[in-house]
C-alpha positions, 0 to 999 in steps of 0.5 A: 266675356270668352267662351269656356274652354276647358284647360284639361281638355288634353288630360280629359281626352287621355284619360279616356282613351286609357279607359278604351284600352283598359277595356280592350284588355279585359275584352281580350283577357275574358275572351282567353277565360272564355276559351279556355272555359270551352276547351275544358268543357269539351275535354270533359265531353270527350273523357265522358264520350271514353269511359262510355265506350270504356264501359261498353267494351266488355259488353257482350252484345257488341258485335266486334271482338274486344282486345286488351289494345282498345283498353289500353288506348282507351285508359291511357286517353282518360288518363291524358285527359286527366292531365290536360284538364289539371293544365287547363285548370291551372290556365284558368286560374291564371286567366282568372286572376288577369281578368280580375286584375284587368277589370280593377285597371279598367275601374280606376281608369273609369273613376279617372275618367269621371274625375275629369268629367265631373271637374270639366262640368263643375268648371263649366257651371262655374263659367255659366255663372260668371257668364250670368254675372257679367251680363247681369253687371252690362245690363245694370250698367245700361240701365244706370247710363239711360236713366242718367241720360234721361235725367240729363235730358230732363234737366237740360229741357227745363 
């Protein structure tokens, strides 16, 4: 009997490649989202630092002179940070949606690959059963043939 060969091996390989592509896409989307989160955290840190400087400008213990330009500059920086934060949050929402979509696509591709693997395993098991039946049939034929030969030899000797 022939050795097992899965007819849909090409399809199975294609589905494995699709799953890998979706996994790479998901990883890239996650990396972009993490980078945006890091930017947002950095932006918040800089704003907190600017607010501390802003609140400390009017402090009498400060040695350098206080002028309106510093107040204005820090205030503009803080306002700019608010605008940048809003833009980053919008970008982060878009990236979160893209990650969700990439995850769904990855899960779908993974499911398709698993279906092909199960089909291959099932067909391989069926082939194994058919092979055992074939071998059992051959062995039975050998026993029957041997028994006939023994009978014929016994009948010829008499």
